[in-house]
N, C-alpha and C positions, 0 to 999 in steps of 0.2 A: 704577585710573585708566588712561585711554588717553593715551599721550604723543604729542602732535602734533609733526610734523616739518616742517610748513609754517609760515612766518612770515606773520602777517597784514600786509597792506600798510599797515594803520592802526596796527600795533603793539599790537593788542588781542588777548589770548588768546581762542581759541574762535571767532574770526571769520575766514572764508576769504577768498580773493581775490574780485574783482568777479565778478558773474554772467556766464555764458557758457561756463565750462569744463564739458565733459562727458567721460565715460569714453572714448568713441570718439576724440574729438579729442586727449585726452591720450596715448592709446596710439599715435596717429599720429606722435608725436615720438620714438618708440623706433626709431631707425634701425639699432641694433646687434643687435636680437633678444634683448635682455635679459629681456623678458617674453613669455610665451606665453599666449594666451587659451584656457583649457580649456573654459569653458562661458559662454555669453552670458547676460546678465541677462534676466529676464522683462520684457516690455514695452518701453517706449521707452528711448532712450539716457539713462542717469541723469546728473543734474548732480553734479559733484564739488566739495566745499567745501575739504577738506583731506586730508592723508595722515597716518595715525597708526600707531604700533606698538601691538600688542595687549599688555595687561598682565593676566594671569589673576587678579591680586589685586583688580582694580577691577570695579565693577559698571556705572557710567555709566547714562545714560538714553537711550532710543531717540531722543527728540526732539533731544537735544544732539548725537547722533552722526550724524544724517542727513547724507548726502553725503560720508561719509568712505570712503577706501580704507584697509583695515586690513592691515598687514603682520604676518602670523602667523609668528613666528620659530621656533616649535616643530617639530612633526612634519612631515615632507615630504608632498607630495601623494600619494605612493604608499602612505602608511601610513593604515589605517583610523582611527587615532587623530586624524588631522587633521580628521575630521568634527566633533569637539568644538570646534575653533577656528572652523570655519565657522558652527556654531550660535551660538557665543558672539558672533561679529561681527554676526550677524543680530539677536540680542537688543539689541545696542547701536545698531541702525538703520543699519548700514553698507550701502553699495551694492555694494562689491566687496571681496574678500579675496585676498591674495597669499600663496601657500604656496611652500615651497622645492621645487624640481624635483629629481628623481633621474634622472640620465641613463640612458636606455634602459628605465626602469620606467614602467608604465602607472599612470594615476591610479586610486586605489582606488575601487571602485564606491560604497562608503559615503560617500566624500567628494563624489562627483558627485551622489549622491542628496540629501545634505544641502544642497548649493548649489541644486539644483532646487527642493527643498521650501521653501527660504528666499527664492528669487527673486534670489539674489546672482549677480554675475559672479564667476567663479573664474579666477584667474590663477596662473601658476607662474613663479617667479624662476629664471633659468638657473643651472645648477650652476657656471658659470665666473665668475659675479659674486657680490657679497656684498650684505648688507642695506643697508649705508651707501650703496653706489653706487646701489642700487635706489631708496632713499629720495630721493637727490639727483636722480636722473633724473625721478622722478614730481613732485618739488617744482618743478623747473625747467619741466617740461611744463605743470604746473598754472598757474604764473605766466604763461607765454607764451600759453597757450590761453584764459585767462580774459578777455583783452581782445579776442578775435577774434569773428567772426560766422560762422554757418554750421557745417557739419560738417567742413570741411577745415582743417588747420592754416594759420594766417594768416601772410602775409609780415611779418616784423618791419618796423618803420618804416624807410623808405628815407632819410629826411633829405635830404641833398644828392645822393643816388644816383639811383635810377630816376625818382623824381618830378622831380628837377631836370633829368634828361635829357629827360623829356617836355616840360618847359617850354622847354628849349633847342631841341628839334626844332620846337616850335610857332613860335618866332621865326624859324628858318631856312627853314621851309616856308610860313609864312603861314597855316597851318591849325590846327585843333584836333586834339590827338593823344590816342590811346589806345594803350597797350602791353599786349598780351594774351598769355597762354600758349596752349598747344595745346588746352586745354579751353575757350577763349574767355572765360576769367576776366580781368578787368581788373586788371593789376598796378600800373599808374600811368596818370595822365592829366593833361593840361594844363588850364588854366582853361577853363571852359565859357563861350562867348560868348553874348550875348543872342539871336543868330540861330541857335543850335544846333537841329538837327532833333530830332524825337521819338525816333528810334532811338538817337542819341547820349545823350540825356537818360536814357532807360530803361536803356541799357547801363551808364551810370555809377552811376545810383541802385541798380540791381540787382546791380552788381558783375560782370555777365556779359552777353554778347550774348544777346538774346532768342531763344528757340527758333525762332520764326517767321522771324527774320532769317537764322539759320543754315540753315534749310531752303531759303530763297530763294537763298542763296549756293551751296548744293550744287546745286540745280536748274540754276542759270545756268552751272555749270562753273567759277565763280571759285575755289572752294576747291581744286579739282583743280589749277588753274593756280598757286595760291598755294603748295601743298605741293611742287610739282615745279619751280618757277622760282626763279631767283636775281635776277630783274629786278623793277623796280617795276611793279605792275599798276594800271592806271587804270580806275576805274568812273565812267562819265559821270553827270552829274546827271540826275535823272528824277523828275518829280512834286515831292513835298516833300523828296526826298532830294538833298543837294548832291553835287557832285563829290567823289570820294574817291580817294586813292592808298593802296596797301598794299604792304608788302614783308615777306617771311618773315625771321625772325631765325634764323640757323643756327650750329651748331657743326660744321664740316665738312659731312657730308651729313645730319646730324640736324637736324630742325626743332625749335626751342625755343619759338617763338611768332611774333608778328607785330606790326608797327607800322602803325597806320592814321592817315591825315591827312585831315581833312574840311574842305572850304571852307565854314565856317559864316558865311554872310553876307558873305563877301569872297573875292577870287580867291586861288588858291594862287600861290606864287612861281614864276617861270619856271625856277628852279633847284631846285624841290622834289624832283624825282626824285633828283638827285645828293645832296641833303641827306639823303634817306631812306636811300640806300645807305650813306653814312657812319654814319648813326644806327644802322643794323642791326648794323654791326661794333661800335659802341660799346655797344650794348645786350646783346650776346652774353654777356659776363662776368656781367652782372647776372642774366640768365635762367638761366645755368648755376648760379649760387649759389641761385637760387630752386628749380631742379630738385633740387639736392643737399639743400636743406632739406626737400624733400618726399620724399626717398628712403625714409625710414622708413615713411611712409604708403603709398607705392607698393609697397614690399616686402610690407608686411602685407596690403594689398589683393590683391596677386597671390597670396599664399599662401592667403588666404581664398577667392578666386575659383577657384583650382586645386582646393582641397578640395571646393568646392560642385559643380564640373563633373565631378570624377572620383569623387565619393562617398567621399571620404577624411575621416574624422573626423565631427564633429557638424554636420549641415547647418544646423541652426538657429543655431548659434554663428557659422558662416561667413556666413550671411545677415545676422546682426546686425553683424558686422564690416564688411560691405559697405554697410550702411545700406539693405538691401533688405527690404521687407516680406515675411514668410514666405508670405503668401497672395497674393502678386502673380503673375499669370499671366506666363509668359515662354517664350521659345524660344531655342535655341542655333543659331548659324551657325558653320560651320568653313570656312575658306579655306586650301587647302593647295597648295603648289607642285606642279605636274605633274611626276611622276617622270620622270627621264631627259632632261629638257630641258637643252640645252647652254647653261647659264648659270653665271656666277660667283656665289660666295656674296655678294659685294657687291651684285650685281644683285638677288638674292633679297631681301636685307636692305632695299634701297632700295624695292623694290616693296611689301614687307610694311609698311614704315614708312608709306607713303602709304595703303595699304589700312586700316591701323589708325586713322589720323586720319579717314579717310572713314567707317569703321564707328562710331567714337565720336561723330561728328556726325549719324549717321543718325536717332537719336531720343534725347531726354533720358533719362538713366539707363542708356544702353548701356554695358556694361563689356567691355573688350577684354583678352585674355590673349595675350601673345606667346610662342611656342615656336619651336624650330628648324624653319624651313620652313613654319610655318603660324600662323594666327590662330584664336582661339576667341572668339566674341562672345556674351555673355549679353544678350539683347534683351528689354526689357519690352514686352508686347503690349497696347497701348491698345485699349479697346473690346472686349476678349475676352469672349465668352460661351460657355458650354457646353464641350464637349471635342471633340478630334479634330483634323482637318487643315483649315487655312483653305480656305473655299470648298466643304468637303465636309460632308455630314450627320454629326452626331455618331454614333459607333458604337452608343450606347444609345438613339438616336432623339431625343436632346435637341436643344437649340438649336445650330445650326451655329456654328462659330468665326467671329468677325469681327475684323478688325484695322482700326483707324481709318484712313480714307483709303487703304486698300489697302497701307499701308507695313508689310508683314508680313515675316516671316523669309525666305521664298523671294524676296521683292523685294530684300532686302539681299544674298542670295546671288547673284542675277542682276547686281546692280550691281557687286559686287566682282569677279566673273568677267569682266565686260565691261570694267571699268576697267583691270585689271592689264596686259593686253597692249597697251593704248593708251598707256601711260606711256612716257616716254623710257627706253629700255633695260629696259622692263618684262618681267616673267617671267609666263608663263601660270599660272593657278591653277584648281583645281577648287573649287567652293564648294557646300556642302550645308547644308540647313536641317533641323533636327529639328522634330518636331511641337510644338505649343503644349501646355505642361503648366500645370495650374491653380495650381501653387504653385512658388515658387522652391526649395523644399526638394526638388522632383523634377527640378531642372535636369539632374542627371546622366542621367536617362532621355532627355531631349531631346538631350543632348550625345552619348550613345552612338549615337542614331539619326542625327544629323548626320554623325558619323564614318562610319557605314555607308553613308550616301548618297554621300559622297565616294568611298568604296571601290567602290561600284557603278559610278559614273561612270568610274573608272579601269579597272575590269574590262571595261566595254563598249568603251572606247576601245582597250584592249590587244587585245581579241578581235575588233576591227573590226566590231562589231555595228552601229555607227552610222557611216554614210558621212561625215557631218559631225559630229565629236565634240561632244557637249553638255557644257558645262563648269559648269553650275549646275543645281540641282534641289532640290525639296522632297520630303518623303516620299510625296506623292501622285503624283509624276512617275516613280518608279522601280519601281512594281509590287511583286512579291514579292522583288526583289533583296536588300533587307536581311535578310529571313528566310532566304534561301538562304545568305547569308554566315554568319549565326548557325549554321546547320546545318553548314556546312563547317568552321567553327571548332571545333564540338563533336566532329565525327568525325575531325578531323585526328590526334589521338593514336592512335585505333584503327587508322587507315590506316597510320600510320608503324610500328606494331608488328605488323602483319599479314603474311601470306604467301599464296602461291598463284599461279595462272597470270597474273592481272592484275598482281599485284605484280612478278612476274618480267619481264613485258613492259615495264612502265613503267620499272623500275630499269635494265634492260639497255639499253633504247633511249635513255633520257636520258644514260647514260654514253657512248653512241655519237653523240650530237648531238641526239636527240629528234625526228627526222623522222617516225617512225611515230606518236609521241604527238601531234604537231601535226596529222597527217592524221586521226587518230581524233577529235581535238577538233573539227576542221572538219566531219567527217561527222556527229558527234552534234549539233553546233550547227545543222546544216542538217536535222535531224530525219530523217536517213537518205537525204536527196536527194543522190545521187552527183554529178549534173551541177552542182547549186548549190555543193556543197562543193568540187568541182574548180575551178570558176570563182574561188572565194575563194582557193584555193591556187595559182592559175594553173597548173593541171595538165590533162593530157588525162584524161577520165573513166576510160579503160582503165588508166592509171597508178594512179589512186586505187583502182580495183577490185583491181589486183594487190597493192597494199599491204594492203588489207583481207584478202585471201586469205592473205597472209603472216602476219598476226596469228593467223589460225585454225590454219594449218599448222605454224608454228614454235613458237607459245606455247600453242596449245590454247584460245584465247579465242574463244568462240562469240558473235558479235554478235546472233544470233537469239534467244538466251536472255535473258529480261527481267532476271533477277537479275544476270547478267554485265554486261548493258548498263548497269544502274543503278550497279554498282560501278565500271565503267570510266568512266562519266560523272563520278562523284565523284572518281576518281583523276586524270583529266586536268584537272579544275578545281582540284584541290589542288596540282598540280605547278607552277602558275604559268607564267611565261615559259619557253620552251625554245628 
C-alpha cells in the first residue's frame, strides 16, 4: 500500500484537495530550502493530488496513484539502488519522487536515468531535515496552493487586512483602488463602480495590469517617476481613461508595490493626495508580509535562473522551475556598474533597484537576477526567426532575426544605460546584450556574450578608444572585441608562467610605475603612428621615440620583429590599468 499523508478536505480517503495545485506552485512554498529539484518532469507542470510514503510491500494501481508525490524513505539519491524506488513510483503513476539527499554527494547516474525514462520529477530532501517535516511541508503547501490560480503562490485571504484597507482608501480618496506588487499583480482592490474604465476591469479580472498598459506607462516615463519618487503622481484623464493618482509603497528605499486611485465616474477628493500618502504607510506592513510569503518562490527562482545563465546543473530542470519553455528564443542583457565611479554602495543599490523594475516591465516573461554591482536579464524574444544577431543576416544564410516592434535585447541595454545616470543619485552602468539563442537551454551562451560585450565597453573606455564613451551595445556593435577577450583569457596562464625580454620589460616597468608599458600600449593602439600616440599621451613625439629606443636598448625588445610585436601587444593588453 501507499500511505497517504494528506488529508482530504472532504474527509474521504484517496481524494486530494481541490484542483489547482501543481508541483511548481507547491515547491514555491519551500522557503527554507528543504527540497532540491534534481530533475524536472517531462512535459507540463504536473497536477498534484496528494503526498504519500512509499511502501515496498504494496502494488497499487497507476490510475489511483496519479498526481501523487512519493516520499521514498529508503536509499539516498547518491545510491544506484534508489533507481528501484523511482521505477516503483512510476509504476504507481506518481508525478514526482522525493529521495534522501547526501550532503556533498552527486546523484547517482542510474537514478537520474530512471527518472528521465519514467518522466518523473526527481527531488532530494535536505540532509538537515527529516521525513516528517518534509511531509508536513508538502502537505501544507498542497492545501494552500490548491485554492489559488496561476503559477505563483497565492496570497492567503486578507479578510479585514489588505482588502479592507483598499476599501478604506476608496472612501477617503473618492476613487476606485487597486493595490499592486512590483510585478503589477493585483493584491487587493475596492469595489468596482459602474463607471469603471476598461483598463481597471481587465486588470481586476486578469489579476494583473495588462502588458499593453505597462508598456504605455514605461514609454510615458510614469513608471520611472513611480519607482524613484515618494510623492503622489497624477495622471490626467484622457480619452476613455479617467484621472488616476498613484503612489509607491516603500520599506525604506525598497519599493514594495503601488496604490492606484481611479476617478471612476466621479471626482477624486481634494484630499486624495494626503489620503494616499497615509495609505502607503499603512499598506507597507501588508506588502512586506506578502514579500516574505513569496521568499521561497523568489529564492528558488533565483537559484534556477542563476543555474540557467551560468550553465550550472541541468538546464532543462532550471527552465522548468522558471516556467520557461525550453524551445523559447531568448537573449540575455547584463547591466553592470561602471568600475571606479565615485559612488556609495547605497547609490549603486538604489540605481540597480530601479533598473531591475524597469527591466522586469520591459516585456512579459522577462526574468531579472540581482548580483553585487550588476543585473542579469533573461529576455524572451517575441517574433524571433532564424539565428544570429537582430538586424543581421543569419550566419548560415537563413532568415534574419526579428524582434517584435524592435523591442529587442540591445534596445533594453540602451534603455538601462540611458536611465541609470538620469536617476536621482544615479550611478552610470554599462549594459551589454548577448545574441538571440533559439532555446532557453542555451541561455548561458547569450549570457557569456553579454558579459563579454560589457567588458569590451569597459576596455574601450579605459583605453580611451572612444572620445565619448559608449555605455551600451549588442554583439553586432563591438566587432571582434569579444573574441579578442576570449583569446586573452585563454593565453593569460601562458603569459604569467613565461619568461624572456618582453616579460622582463613589463614586470620591471610595472614595478616602477608602468610609464613605459603605457607608452607601448598607446604606440601599438595607434598602429605605430608616433604622432597620434604622442597626442593621446600628451607627449612630444621625440619623447615617445626616446622611450621606444629605451625599450630596445635596455631590454632588447625589437618592435620591428613581428613575433615580438605580437607578444608585446598581448602583454600590454593583459596587464590592464597601469
